[in-house]
VMD Tcl script that builds the backbone (N, CA, C; Angstrom):
set m [mol new atoms 360]
animate dup $m
set s [atomselect $m all]
$s set {name element resname resid chain x y z} {
  {N N ILE 1 A -2.659 48.849 -25.041}
  {CA C ILE 1 A -1.562 49.674 -24.551}
  {C C ILE 1 A -0.374 49.583 -25.499}
  {N N ILE 2 A -0.110 48.419 -25.994}
  {CA C ILE 2 A 1.049 48.234 -26.874}
  {C C ILE 2 A 0.867 48.994 -28.180}
  {N N SER 3 A -0.358 48.993 -28.725}
  {CA C SER 3 A -0.580 49.720 -29.980}
  {C C SER 3 A -0.425 51.228 -29.769}
  {N N GLY 4 A -0.852 51.728 -28.598}
  {CA C GLY 4 A -0.667 53.142 -28.293}
  {C C GLY 4 A 0.803 53.498 -28.169}
  {N N LEU 5 A 1.565 52.649 -27.502}
  {CA C LEU 5 A 3.005 52.884 -27.380}
  {C C LEU 5 A 3.686 52.818 -28.743}
  {N N TYR 6 A 3.210 51.929 -29.585}
  {CA C TYR 6 A 3.765 51.796 -30.932}
  {C C TYR 6 A 3.536 53.079 -31.739}
  {N N SER 7 A 2.325 53.625 -31.643}
  {CA C SER 7 A 2.007 54.860 -32.363}
  {C C SER 7 A 2.819 56.031 -31.831}
  {N N VAL 8 A 2.889 56.150 -30.515}
  {CA C VAL 8 A 3.650 57.246 -29.916}
  {C C VAL 8 A 5.138 57.085 -30.210}
  {N N GLY 9 A 5.614 55.862 -30.236}
  {CA C GLY 9 A 7.020 55.598 -30.552}
  {C C GLY 9 A 7.389 56.071 -31.942}
  {N N LYS 10 A 6.498 55.842 -32.893}
  {CA C LYS 10 A 6.757 56.313 -34.262}
  {C C LYS 10 A 6.888 57.829 -34.292}
  {N N ILE 11 A 5.990 58.502 -33.605}
  {CA C ILE 11 A 6.011 59.965 -33.582}
  {C C ILE 11 A 7.280 60.474 -32.909}
  {N N LEU 12 A 7.679 59.833 -31.811}
  {CA C LEU 12 A 8.892 60.249 -31.120}
  {C C LEU 12 A 10.135 60.059 -31.981}
  {N N ILE 13 A 10.180 58.990 -32.750}
  {CA C ILE 13 A 11.333 58.754 -33.635}
  {C C ILE 13 A 11.411 59.841 -34.699}
  {N N VAL 14 A 10.283 60.168 -35.316}
  {CA C VAL 14 A 10.275 61.210 -36.346}
  {C C VAL 14 A 10.614 62.574 -35.740}
  {N N ALA 15 A 10.040 62.877 -34.567}
  {CA C ALA 15 A 10.310 64.159 -33.919}
  {C C ALA 15 A 11.768 64.274 -33.497}
  {N N SER 16 A 12.338 63.193 -33.001}
  {CA C SER 16 A 13.749 63.250 -32.600}
  {C C SER 16 A 14.651 63.410 -33.820}
  {N N GLY 17 A 14.254 62.821 -34.947}
  {CA C GLY 17 A 15.015 63.037 -36.181}
  {C C GLY 17 A 14.978 64.491 -36.607}
  {N N GLY 18 A 13.830 65.132 -36.499}
  {CA C GLY 18 A 13.706 66.544 -36.824}
  {C C GLY 18 A 14.494 67.417 -35.866}
  {N N ALA 19 A 14.478 67.062 -34.571}
  {CA C ALA 19 A 15.247 67.828 -33.585}
  {C C ALA 19 A 16.741 67.697 -33.860}
  {N N TYR 20 A 17.181 66.506 -34.240}
  {CA C TYR 20 A 18.599 66.298 -34.568}
  {C C TYR 20 A 18.998 67.142 -35.774}
  {N N LEU 21 A 18.177 67.135 -36.825}
  {CA C LEU 21 A 18.488 67.944 -38.011}
  {C C LEU 21 A 18.493 69.438 -37.681}
  {N N GLU 22 A 17.616 69.861 -36.783}
  {CA C GLU 22 A 17.579 71.265 -36.374}
  {C C GLU 22 A 18.842 71.632 -35.600}
  {N N MET 23 A 19.277 70.753 -34.704}
  {CA C MET 23 A 20.486 71.037 -33.930}
  {C C MET 23 A 21.728 71.096 -34.823}
  {N N ARG 24 A 21.744 70.297 -35.863}
  {CA C ARG 24 A 22.879 70.296 -36.789}
  {C C ARG 24 A 22.830 71.473 -37.756}
  {N N GLY 25 A 21.729 72.205 -37.766}
  {CA C GLY 25 A 21.607 73.372 -38.630}
  {C C GLY 25 A 21.214 73.039 -40.061}
  {N N LEU 26 A 20.662 71.852 -40.279}
  {CA C LEU 26 A 20.286 71.442 -41.623}
  {C C LEU 26 A 18.879 71.902 -42.007}
  {N N LEU 27 A 18.087 72.301 -41.030}
  {CA C LEU 27 A 16.727 72.780 -41.311}
  {C C LEU 27 A 16.642 74.266 -40.984}
  {N N ASN 28 A 16.481 75.086 -42.007}
  {CA C ASN 28 A 16.261 76.512 -41.765}
  {C C ASN 28 A 14.762 76.783 -41.728}
  {N N ASP 29 A 14.380 78.032 -41.541}
  {CA C ASP 29 A 12.959 78.371 -41.389}
  {C C ASP 29 A 12.139 78.050 -42.633}
  {N N SER 30 A 12.686 78.329 -43.802}
  {CA C SER 30 A 11.918 78.089 -45.029}
  {C C SER 30 A 11.735 76.594 -45.276}
  {N N SER 31 A 12.744 75.784 -44.981}
  {CA C SER 31 A 12.579 74.340 -45.178}
  {C C SER 31 A 11.613 73.758 -44.156}
  {N N GLN 32 A 11.631 74.271 -42.923}
  {CA C GLN 32 A 10.669 73.807 -41.924}
  {C C GLN 32 A 9.244 74.153 -42.347}
  {N N LYS 33 A 9.078 75.347 -42.903}
  {CA C LYS 33 A 7.744 75.757 -43.363}
  {C C LYS 33 A 7.285 74.879 -44.518}
  {N N SER 34 A 8.193 74.557 -45.442}
  {CA C SER 34 A 7.837 73.695 -46.574}
  {C C SER 34 A 7.472 72.298 -46.103}
  {N N ILE 35 A 8.258 71.757 -45.191}
  {CA C ILE 35 A 7.968 70.416 -44.668}
  {C C ILE 35 A 6.641 70.424 -43.927}
  {N N SER 36 A 6.391 71.457 -43.150}
  {CA C SER 36 A 5.126 71.559 -42.414}
  {C C SER 36 A 3.940 71.617 -43.369}
  {N N THR 37 A 4.084 72.357 -44.462}
  {CA C THR 37 A 3.005 72.462 -45.444}
  {C C THR 37 A 2.733 71.113 -46.096}
  {N N VAL 38 A 3.786 70.405 -46.479}
  {CA C VAL 38 A 3.609 69.095 -47.116}
  {C C VAL 38 A 2.963 68.116 -46.147}
  {N N VAL 39 A 3.391 68.143 -44.902}
  {CA C VAL 39 A 2.819 67.225 -43.913}
  {C C VAL 39 A 1.350 67.522 -43.681}
  {N N SER 40 A 1.021 68.808 -43.483}
  {CA C SER 40 A -0.364 69.136 -43.160}
  {C C SER 40 A -1.298 69.048 -44.361}
  {N N GLN 41 A -0.788 69.290 -45.560}
  {CA C GLN 41 A -1.645 69.279 -46.740}
  {C C GLN 41 A -1.706 67.921 -47.435}
  {N N LEU 42 A -0.704 67.074 -47.250}
  {CA C LEU 42 A -0.671 65.812 -47.989}
  {C C LEU 42 A -0.639 64.594 -47.078}
  {N N PHE 43 A 0.349 64.527 -46.194}
  {CA C PHE 43 A 0.557 63.295 -45.440}
  {C C PHE 43 A -0.535 63.025 -44.414}
  {N N ILE 44 A -0.958 64.036 -43.663}
  {CA C ILE 44 A -1.992 63.812 -42.654}
  {C C ILE 44 A -3.332 63.440 -43.286}
  {N N PRO 45 A -3.788 64.115 -44.357}
  {CA C PRO 45 A -5.027 63.636 -44.993}
  {C C PRO 45 A -4.916 62.215 -45.546}
  {N N CYS 46 A -3.756 61.873 -46.107}
  {CA C CYS 46 A -3.578 60.503 -46.600}
  {C C CYS 46 A -3.626 59.497 -45.459}
  {N N LEU 47 A -3.007 59.833 -44.333}
  {CA C LEU 47 A -3.028 58.948 -43.175}
  {C C LEU 47 A -4.443 58.767 -42.654}
  {N N LEU 48 A -5.192 59.863 -42.564}
  {CA C LEU 48 A -6.579 59.768 -42.101}
  {C C LEU 48 A -7.429 58.927 -43.046}
  {N N PHE 49 A -7.261 59.154 -44.345}
  {CA C PHE 49 A -8.034 58.382 -45.319}
  {C C PHE 49 A -7.705 56.903 -45.236}
  {N N SER 50 A -6.435 56.559 -45.121}
  {CA C SER 50 A -6.067 55.141 -45.062}
  {C C SER 50 A -6.564 54.482 -43.784}
  {N N ASN 51 A -6.532 55.216 -42.657}
  {CA C ASN 51 A -7.036 54.640 -41.408}
  {C C ASN 51 A -8.555 54.478 -41.430}
  {N N ILE 52 A -9.255 55.461 -41.980}
  {CA C ILE 52 A -10.716 55.389 -42.004}
  {C C ILE 52 A -11.193 54.365 -43.032}
  {N N SER 53 A -10.544 54.318 -44.178}
  {CA C SER 53 A -11.001 53.402 -45.223}
  {C C SER 53 A -10.813 51.947 -44.831}
  {N N SER 54 A -9.900 51.663 -43.922}
  {CA C SER 54 A -9.718 50.273 -43.497}
  {C C SER 54 A -10.800 49.831 -42.520}
  {N N VAL 55 A -11.513 50.771 -41.899}
  {CA C VAL 55 A -12.513 50.410 -40.898}
  {C C VAL 55 A -13.943 50.562 -41.412}
  {N N ILE 56 A -14.166 51.442 -42.355}
  {CA C ILE 56 A -15.533 51.730 -42.809}
  {C C ILE 56 A -15.856 50.909 -44.056}
  {N N ASN 57 A -17.018 50.310 -44.020}
  {CA C ASN 57 A -17.521 49.617 -45.204}
  {C C ASN 57 A -18.765 50.357 -45.707}
  {N N PHE 58 A -19.384 49.821 -46.751}
  {CA C PHE 58 A -20.506 50.514 -47.382}
  {C C PHE 58 A -21.700 50.635 -46.446}
  {N N GLU 59 A -21.976 49.613 -45.623}
  {CA C GLU 59 A -23.113 49.669 -44.706}
  {C C GLU 59 A -22.918 50.751 -43.643}
  {N N LYS 60 A -21.705 50.859 -43.108}
  {CA C LYS 60 A -21.441 51.914 -42.126}
  {C C LYS 60 A -21.556 53.289 -42.773}
  {N N LEU 61 A -21.143 53.370 -44.024}
  {CA C LEU 61 A -21.243 54.627 -44.743}
  {C C LEU 61 A -22.699 55.042 -44.918}
  {N N LEU 62 A -23.558 54.081 -45.194}
  {CA C LEU 62 A -24.983 54.377 -45.311}
  {C C LEU 62 A -25.588 54.789 -43.966}
  {N N ASP 63 A -25.092 54.210 -42.872}
  {CA C ASP 63 A -25.588 54.587 -41.552}
  {C C ASP 63 A -25.138 55.992 -41.154}
  {N N LEU 64 A -24.007 56.436 -41.660}
  {CA C LEU 64 A -23.438 57.716 -41.249}
  {C C LEU 64 A -23.727 58.858 -42.222}
  {N N TRP 65 A -24.677 58.680 -43.133}
  {CA C TRP 65 A -24.930 59.719 -44.139}
  {C C TRP 65 A -25.357 61.066 -43.554}
  {N N PRO 66 A -26.016 61.131 -42.366}
  {CA C PRO 66 A -26.393 62.457 -41.855}
  {C C PRO 66 A -25.201 63.306 -41.393}
  {N N LEU 67 A -24.087 62.702 -41.081}
  {CA C LEU 67 A -22.961 63.466 -40.539}
  {C C LEU 67 A -22.470 64.574 -41.473}
  {N N PRO 68 A -22.265 64.319 -42.766}
  {CA C PRO 68 A -21.851 65.434 -43.626}
  {C C PRO 68 A -22.908 66.535 -43.735}
  {N N ILE 69 A -24.171 66.154 -43.692}
  {CA C ILE 69 A -25.242 67.155 -43.766}
  {C C ILE 69 A -25.221 68.029 -42.515}
  {N N PHE 70 A -25.036 67.403 -41.340}
  {CA C PHE 70 A -24.929 68.186 -40.107}
  {C C PHE 70 A -23.714 69.108 -40.152}
  {N N ALA 71 A -22.604 68.612 -40.642}
  {CA C ALA 71 A -21.393 69.431 -40.707}
  {C C ALA 71 A -21.594 70.632 -41.625}
  {N N ILE 72 A -22.187 70.413 -42.779}
  {CA C ILE 72 A -22.436 71.512 -43.717}
  {C C ILE 72 A -23.427 72.508 -43.126}
  {N N THR 73 A -24.455 72.002 -42.433}
  {CA C THR 73 A -25.440 72.882 -41.800}
  {C C THR 73 A -24.780 73.753 -40.736}
  {N N TYR 74 A -23.947 73.147 -39.887}
  {CA C TYR 74 A -23.265 73.928 -38.848}
  {C C TYR 74 A -22.299 74.941 -39.452}
  {N N MET 75 A -21.620 74.582 -40.521}
  {CA C MET 75 A -20.725 75.542 -41.184}
  {C C MET 75 A -21.520 76.707 -41.758}
  {N N PHE 76 A -22.673 76.427 -42.344}
  {CA C PHE 76 A -23.510 77.472 -42.912}
  {C C PHE 76 A -24.019 78.407 -41.816}
  {N N ILE 77 A -24.480 77.829 -40.702}
  {CA C ILE 77 A -24.951 78.645 -39.577}
  {C C ILE 77 A -23.811 79.508 -39.039}
  {N N GLY 78 A -22.620 78.935 -38.916}
  {CA C GLY 78 A -21.467 79.693 -38.449}
  {C C GLY 78 A -21.095 80.811 -39.394}
  {N N PHE 79 A -21.184 80.552 -40.688}
  {CA C PHE 79 A -20.860 81.568 -41.683}
  {C C PHE 79 A -21.843 82.728 -41.621}
  {N N ILE 80 A -23.128 82.410 -41.561}
  {CA C ILE 80 A -24.157 83.457 -41.505}
  {C C ILE 80 A -24.022 84.272 -40.215}
  {N N SER 81 A -23.820 83.590 -39.095}
  {CA C SER 81 A -23.683 84.337 -37.833}
  {C C SER 81 A -22.408 85.179 -37.835}
  {N N SER 82 A -21.339 84.704 -38.472}
  {CA C SER 82 A -20.116 85.508 -38.543}
  {C C SER 82 A -20.327 86.755 -39.392}
  {N N LEU 83 A -21.167 86.668 -40.429}
  {CA C LEU 83 A -21.468 87.862 -41.218}
  {C C LEU 83 A -22.184 88.911 -40.383}
  {N N PHE 84 A -23.167 88.477 -39.580}
  {CA C PHE 84 A -23.878 89.420 -38.724}
  {C C PHE 84 A -22.952 90.021 -37.667}
  {N N ILE 85 A -22.118 89.186 -37.076}
  {CA C ILE 85 A -21.196 89.677 -36.048}
  {C C ILE 85 A -20.196 90.641 -36.666}
  {N N ALA 86 A -19.663 90.302 -37.836}
  {CA C ALA 86 A -18.691 91.176 -38.491}
  {C C ALA 86 A -19.318 92.508 -38.859}
  {N N LYS 87 A -20.571 92.466 -39.312}
  {CA C LYS 87 A -21.240 93.717 -39.674}
  {C C LYS 87 A -21.445 94.580 -38.438}
  {N N SER 88 A -21.912 94.005 -37.363}
  {CA C SER 88 A -22.119 94.795 -36.144}
  {C C SER 88 A -20.781 95.248 -35.576}
  {N N TYR 89 A -19.753 94.433 -35.667}
  {CA C TYR 89 A -18.431 94.813 -35.174}
  {C C TYR 89 A -17.866 95.968 -35.980}
  {N N SER 90 A -18.051 95.934 -37.298}
  {CA C SER 90 A -17.519 97.032 -38.111}
  {C C SER 90 A -18.270 98.326 -37.820}
  {N N LEU 91 A -19.558 98.242 -37.526}
  {CA C LEU 91 A -20.297 99.450 -37.149}
  {C C LEU 91 A -19.781 100.009 -35.829}
  {N N ILE 92 A -19.486 99.138 -34.896}
  {CA C ILE 92 A -18.949 99.582 -33.611}
  {C C ILE 92 A -17.586 100.235 -33.820}
  {N N ILE 93 A -16.746 99.614 -34.634}
  {CA C ILE 93 A -15.415 100.163 -34.903}
  {C C ILE 93 A -15.528 101.511 -35.603}
  {N N LYS 94 A -16.429 101.621 -36.587}
  {CA C LYS 94 A -16.595 102.898 -37.289}
  {C C LYS 94 A -17.056 103.992 -36.343}
  {N N SER 95 A -17.986 103.670 -35.467}
  {CA C SER 95 A -18.453 104.693 -34.524}
  {C C SER 95 A -17.359 105.064 -33.533}
  {N N MET 96 A -16.556 104.090 -33.113}
  {CA C MET 96 A -15.455 104.386 -32.202}
  {C C MET 96 A -14.424 105.281 -32.884}
  {N N LEU 97 A -14.116 104.998 -34.142}
  {CA C LEU 97 A -13.156 105.826 -34.862}
  {C C LEU 97 A -13.689 107.242 -35.060}
  {N N PHE 98 A -14.985 107.361 -35.352}
  {CA C PHE 98 A -15.597 108.674 -35.511}
  {C C PHE 98 A -15.488 109.475 -34.218}
  {N N ILE 99 A -15.819 108.840 -33.104}
  {CA C ILE 99 A -15.747 109.515 -31.806}
  {C C ILE 99 A -14.303 109.891 -31.482}
  {N N GLN 100 A -13.380 108.972 -31.779}
  {CA C GLN 100 A -11.975 109.241 -31.506}
  {C C GLN 100 A -11.471 110.435 -32.320}
  {N N LYS 101 A -11.867 110.502 -33.581}
  {CA C LYS 101 A -11.456 111.629 -34.418}
  {C C LYS 101 A -12.020 112.938 -33.882}
  {N N LYS 102 A -13.277 112.904 -33.447}
  {CA C LYS 102 A -13.894 114.126 -32.923}
  {C C LYS 102 A -13.193 114.589 -31.650}
  {N N PHE 103 A -12.850 113.645 -30.766}
  {CA C PHE 103 A -12.148 114.026 -29.551}
  {C C PHE 103 A -10.759 114.566 -29.851}
  {N N LYS 104 A -10.066 113.940 -30.775}
  {CA C LYS 104 A -8.731 114.420 -31.128}
  {C C LYS 104 A -8.811 115.826 -31.710}
  {N N LYS 105 A -9.788 116.043 -32.551}
  {CA C LYS 105 A -9.926 117.341 -33.187}
  {C C LYS 105 A -10.284 118.402 -32.152}
  {N N SER 106 A -11.180 118.078 -31.259}
  {CA C SER 106 A -11.580 119.071 -30.262}
  {C C SER 106 A -10.425 119.356 -29.303}
  {N N ASN 107 A -9.671 118.358 -28.913}
  {CA C ASN 107 A -8.532 118.583 -28.027}
  {C C ASN 107 A -7.457 119.400 -28.727}
  {N N TYR 108 A -7.250 119.141 -29.986}
  {CA C TYR 108 A -6.241 119.876 -30.745}
  {C C TYR 108 A -6.620 121.346 -30.841}
  {N N ASN 109 A -7.881 121.617 -31.132}
  {CA C ASN 109 A -8.335 123.010 -31.213}
  {C C ASN 109 A -8.264 123.690 -29.859}
  {N N GLN 110 A -8.587 122.952 -28.817}
  {CA C GLN 110 A -8.553 123.531 -27.488}
  {C C GLN 110 A -7.116 123.886 -27.105}
  {N N ILE 111 A -6.181 123.011 -27.424}
  {CA C ILE 111 A -4.773 123.276 -27.125}
  {C C ILE 111 A -4.286 124.468 -27.925}
  {N N ASN 112 A -4.646 124.561 -29.185}
  {CA C ASN 112 A -4.236 125.689 -30.013}
  {C C ASN 112 A -4.813 126.999 -29.485}
  {N N ASN 113 A -6.072 126.963 -29.064}
  {CA C ASN 113 A -6.696 128.178 -28.527}
  {C C ASN 113 A -6.003 128.614 -27.246}
  {N N GLU 114 A -5.624 127.654 -26.391}
  {CA C GLU 114 A -4.925 127.998 -25.155}
  {C C GLU 114 A -3.550 128.579 -25.461}
  {N N ASN 115 A -2.834 128.015 -26.469}
  {CA C ASN 115 A -1.533 128.544 -26.834}
  {C C ASN 115 A -1.650 129.955 -27.393}
  {N N GLU 116 A -2.674 130.215 -28.171}
  {CA C GLU 116 A -2.851 131.545 -28.750}
  {C C GLU 116 A -3.168 132.562 -27.664}
  {N N SER 117 A -3.946 132.161 -26.660}
  {CA C SER 117 A -4.286 133.091 -25.596}
  {C C SER 117 A -3.064 133.395 -24.719}
  {N N HIS 118 A -2.172 132.414 -24.572}
  {CA C HIS 118 A -0.957 132.659 -23.795}
  {C C HIS 118 A 0.029 133.521 -24.565}
  {N N ASN 119 A 0.030 133.433 -25.874}
  {CA C ASN 119 A 0.956 134.228 -26.677}
  {C C ASN 119 A 0.546 135.700 -26.720}
  {N N ASN 120 A -0.723 135.984 -26.570}
  {CA C ASN 120 A -1.182 137.376 -26.649}
  {C C ASN 120 A -1.020 138.017 -25.346}
}
mol reanalyze $m
mol bondsrecalc $m
mol representation Tube
mol addrep $m
Protein backbone atom coordinates (compact mmCIF):
# COMPACT_ATOMS: atom_id res chain seq x y z
CA ILE A 1 0.00 0.00 0.00
CA ILE A 2 2.79 2.40 0.84
CA SER A 3 4.54 1.88 -2.50
CA GLY A 4 1.26 2.56 -4.32
CA LEU A 5 0.72 5.75 -2.35
CA TYR A 6 4.31 6.75 -3.07
CA SER A 7 3.79 6.30 -6.82
CA VAL A 8 0.48 8.15 -6.83
CA GLY A 9 1.99 10.90 -4.69
CA LYS A 10 4.70 11.52 -7.26
CA ILE A 11 2.12 11.83 -10.01
CA LEU A 12 -0.03 14.19 -7.94
CA ILE A 13 2.96 16.45 -7.21
CA VAL A 14 3.86 16.69 -10.91
CA ALA A 15 0.22 17.21 -11.93
CA SER A 16 -0.31 19.91 -9.32
CA GLY A 17 2.84 21.66 -10.57
CA GLY A 18 1.43 21.63 -14.09
CA ALA A 19 -1.95 22.90 -12.87
CA TYR A 20 -0.21 25.73 -11.00
CA LEU A 21 1.77 26.74 -14.10
CA GLU A 22 -1.44 26.63 -16.16
CA MET A 23 -3.29 28.85 -13.69
CA ARG A 24 -0.43 31.36 -13.75
CA GLY A 25 -0.60 31.44 -17.55
CA LEU A 26 2.93 30.13 -18.06
CA LEU A 27 1.85 27.16 -20.20
CA ASN A 28 0.18 27.96 -23.51
CA ASP A 29 -1.23 25.38 -25.93
CA SER A 30 1.95 24.95 -27.97
CA SER A 31 4.14 24.44 -24.89
CA GLN A 32 1.66 21.92 -23.47
CA LYS A 33 1.73 20.04 -26.76
CA SER A 34 5.54 20.05 -26.79
CA ILE A 35 5.74 18.83 -23.20
CA SER A 36 3.16 16.13 -23.93
CA THR A 37 5.16 14.95 -26.95
CA VAL A 38 8.41 14.77 -24.98
CA VAL A 39 6.73 12.90 -22.15
CA SER A 40 4.98 10.38 -24.37
CA GLN A 41 7.87 9.85 -26.79
CA LEU A 42 10.83 9.91 -24.39
CA PHE A 43 10.10 9.83 -20.68
CA ILE A 44 7.43 7.12 -20.54
CA PRO A 45 9.41 4.64 -22.69
CA CYS A 46 12.50 5.31 -20.57
CA LEU A 47 10.49 4.74 -17.39
CA LEU A 48 9.06 1.49 -18.73
CA PHE A 49 12.48 0.26 -19.83
CA SER A 50 14.08 1.06 -16.48
CA ASN A 51 11.27 -0.64 -14.54
CA ILE A 52 11.27 -3.75 -16.73
CA SER A 53 15.05 -4.06 -16.95
CA SER A 54 15.34 -4.13 -13.17
CA VAL A 55 13.02 -7.16 -12.92
CA ILE A 56 13.83 -9.24 -16.00
CA ASN A 57 16.94 -11.33 -16.30
CA PHE A 58 18.20 -13.47 -19.19
CA GLU A 59 16.36 -16.63 -18.07
CA LYS A 60 13.02 -14.83 -17.89
CA LEU A 61 13.73 -13.35 -21.28
CA LEU A 62 14.25 -16.82 -22.71
CA ASP A 63 10.98 -17.98 -21.14
CA LEU A 64 9.06 -15.05 -22.66
CA TRP A 65 10.35 -15.33 -26.24
CA PRO A 66 6.91 -16.25 -27.71
CA LEU A 67 5.34 -12.96 -26.60
CA PRO A 68 6.88 -10.77 -29.34
CA ILE A 69 5.97 -13.39 -31.95
CA PHE A 70 2.35 -13.42 -30.74
CA ALA A 71 2.26 -9.62 -30.77
CA ILE A 72 3.62 -9.43 -34.32
CA THR A 73 1.19 -12.15 -35.46
CA TYR A 74 -1.80 -10.31 -33.97
CA MET A 75 -0.66 -7.03 -35.54
CA PHE A 76 -0.34 -8.73 -38.93
CA ILE A 77 -3.80 -10.30 -38.62
CA GLY A 78 -5.24 -6.92 -37.62
CA PHE A 79 -3.54 -5.21 -40.54
CA ILE A 80 -4.80 -7.74 -43.09
CA SER A 81 -8.34 -7.66 -41.70
CA SER A 82 -8.30 -3.84 -41.72
CA LEU A 83 -7.38 -3.91 -45.42
CA PHE A 84 -10.38 -6.12 -46.19
CA ILE A 85 -12.69 -4.00 -44.05
CA ALA A 86 -11.41 -0.77 -45.60
CA LYS A 87 -11.87 -2.16 -49.09
CA SER A 88 -15.43 -3.27 -48.42
CA TYR A 89 -16.16 0.02 -46.62
CA SER A 90 -14.90 2.07 -49.55
CA LEU A 91 -17.09 0.05 -51.92
CA ILE A 92 -20.09 0.73 -49.71
CA ILE A 93 -19.24 4.44 -49.58
CA LYS A 94 -18.77 4.60 -53.36
CA SER A 95 -22.11 2.93 -53.99
CA MET A 96 -23.81 5.24 -51.48
CA LEU A 97 -22.32 8.30 -53.17
CA PHE A 98 -23.39 7.00 -56.59
CA ILE A 99 -26.95 6.48 -55.38
CA GLN A 100 -26.96 9.87 -53.67
CA LYS A 101 -25.82 11.60 -56.86
CA LYS A 102 -28.49 9.83 -58.89
CA PHE A 103 -31.22 10.84 -56.45
CA LYS A 104 -30.03 14.43 -56.36
CA LYS A 105 -29.93 14.58 -60.13
CA SER A 106 -33.36 13.05 -60.54
CA ASN A 107 -34.90 15.36 -57.93
CA TYR A 108 -33.27 18.38 -59.53
CA ASN A 109 -34.64 17.47 -62.95
CA GLN A 110 -38.05 16.78 -61.51
CA ILE A 111 -38.12 20.17 -59.78
CA ASN A 112 -37.01 21.92 -62.97
CA ASN A 113 -39.67 20.13 -65.01
CA GLU A 114 -42.36 21.14 -62.49
CA ASN A 115 -41.17 24.77 -62.59
CA GLU A 116 -41.23 24.80 -66.38
CA SER A 117 -44.75 23.39 -66.46
CA HIS A 118 -45.95 26.05 -64.01
CA ASN A 119 -44.34 28.83 -66.05
CA ASN A 120 -46.14 27.80 -69.24
